[in-house]
N, C-alpha and C positions, 0 to 999 in steps of 0.2 A: 499379451501373447508372445509366444517363443519365437525365436529367430527362425526356426524350422518352419513353423507354421506360417509364417511371412512370406516365406520363399515359395516360387512356382513350382509345384510338382510336374516334372517332364516325363511324359509318356512317349516312347519312340516306336514308329511303327515302319515295317518295311515296304518299300515300293515293290510292284509286281504281284505276283500270283497271290499271295496269302491275303494280301489288305482287303479285298472284296468280300472274303469269306471273315474276316476278323471284324469288320465293321457292325455288323449285327450282334456279335458276341460283346464287342466294347460297349455298345449302347445299352446292353441289358444289365452291364455293371456300372452305368453311369458315366462313361466316357464317351461324349459326343462332341466332336469337332464342329467349329464354326462351319457356315455354309460354304465358304470360300475354298474349304478344303476339297470339296467336291467338284470344284472348276477345273476342267481338264486342261485350259489354258493357263491356269495359275501356276507359276513356277515357284513359289514361295516353299520354303522348307520347315518353317515354324508357324502353327496356327493356334489362335485362342481356342477355348472350350467353352462349352454350357457352364460347366464348374469354374467359377471365377478363380480357383487357386490352382488351375492346371493348364498346361499347355502341350500341344502335340507336335513332335517333330517327325518329318516324313524323310527316310533316308535309306540307302541301299541296306539290304538285310545283313550282310556282314558287319556294316558300321551300327546297326542297332545293337549287336553284342558289344562293340567296343565302347560305345557311348554309355551303355549302362554298367559295364564292368568298370570303367574308370570314374563313374559317379556324375558325368554329366548329365545323363537322365538316370531317373530313379527305378523306373519301370519300362518294359517294352514287350513286344510279341516278335517272335522269331522262330523258324523252324528248328527242329531239333539237330539237323545237319550242322548249322551254324555253331550251335552250342557245343557239338561233338568236336568240331573242327578246331575251334579256338581252346575250348577247354579252361576258360578263365576260372581262377578259384573265386574270383569275387561275385561271380555269378550264382544265382539260386533259382531254379525253374520249377516253382511249387505246383503248376497247374498245367496239365494236358488240355489243350482247348479242343482237340478232336476236330480240327479242321487243317486244310492244307496238306492233306494225305498225298504222298508219294513215296518213292524208294530211291535210294542210292545204289547204284549198280555199276559193275563192269561189263563194257561192251566191246566188241572186237569185229572185225569186217566178216561179212556172211560167207565170203568166198575168200580163198587164200589166208584162211586163218593162221594167226601166229602160232608158235610152238606151244605145246601143251605146258602148263606151269610146272609139271613134274620135269620137264626137260630143260627148265630155264632157272638160271639162279640170279639173271638180272633183266629186267623188263624197263622199257620207257613207256610211260602212261601220261597222257594229257588229262588235266583235270583242274578245276577249281578248288579242289579238296586236297592238297598236297599231304596234310597231316594224316587225315583219316585213310588216305590211300597207303600211305607208307607203313603205318601200323597194320592195314589190313594185309598186305603182302608179306610183311615181316612175320606175321603168325603163320604163314604158310613156308617160311624159309626162303622168301624171295626178295632180292633188294630190288625196289621200284624207284627208278629214277623219274621224278615227276616234272613234267613240263607244266608251269603253270598257264593256264589260259582262263579268260573271264567269260568266253561265250565263243560261240563256233566249235565246239569241241569235236562235233561229228566230222569235221573237216581233215582233222588231225592224221587218221590211218591213211586217206586215200592221198594225202599230200606227203607221207612219208615222215611226218613229224613223229608220230608214236604208234606202236603198234596196237595198243588198247586205250580205252578212254574210261575215266570214271565219272558219271555225271547223274543228275537227277533223272528219273524216269517216271511217267505218269502212264500214258497209254502205250508206249513204245513206238508210236506212229513215226516221230522224228527220226528215230534210229533207223527204222525200216526204210525209209525215204532216202536215207543217206548210206544204204548199204550195209548196216550194222546189225548186229543181232545182240541182245542182252545174255550174257553168260553166267553172271553170279550176282546175287543181291548181297550188298553189304549191309545195309540197314533199312528199316522201315522209317518214315519220316511222318511226323505231324508237328503243327505249329504250339508253341508252348508260350506261357506267360514267364517273363523272366525279370527278376529284381536285383537290385544291387544289394548285397548282404549288409552293408553298413547302413544304408538307408532304411532297409527293413527292421534293424534293431533301434534306430534313433527316430524315425518319422512315423508316428501311429498313423498317418494317412496312408503310407504303403502297405503296412499290415491290414488295414481296412479294406483297401482296394483289392487285396489278395483274395480276402474272405468273399467278397462280392463275385469275383470271377470263380471261385471256388463253388460258391452257391449255386451259380448258374450252371457250371459244369455238372455239378450232381443233380440238378434239376432236368438238365437236357438227357443225362444217362438214363433217367428214370423211365 
């Protein structure tokens, strides 16, 4: 048996909103974590799988992309927002899982709105996505000074930290409750299966796993 076949295949999944939707999709593809994975009190980050040659790691969404890009994990699930933000050349996203739908949008205060973009050449924007945000405003001829926040984005305008925010939006209720309105949609988002490009070429198990996910995606779309 080859050294690759002897090594555990590591599958990275994100904590948070995508995971509950991802688990049934994973199960249909044969990726089923041990029962301890579902224990809310268990703070472990690595779990065994029903498949003896595989383990699952549960990390932050942005870290899923990093683990897979650098080969510490071979396969993972993450939102297309994370893929776009990091733009790792080592990542390949072969399957849209059609879950975790939301959008990445620009929002601003409902009252006392900032100056229109046409009158501004420089903006300060609070976001968890500085790369996407900078590119978005550059296309409009605007230089965006991005203030990196990992949460509580909606507070930035009311506290004078930034005039606008770029954040994930689902129903828009959180924006409304914090006195903000969605002004511009940057991109629609869904969860993707991602793989490390080198692992896809060198480990037949990765290619087989991609095909199982793809087969389920096609079946679900029918």
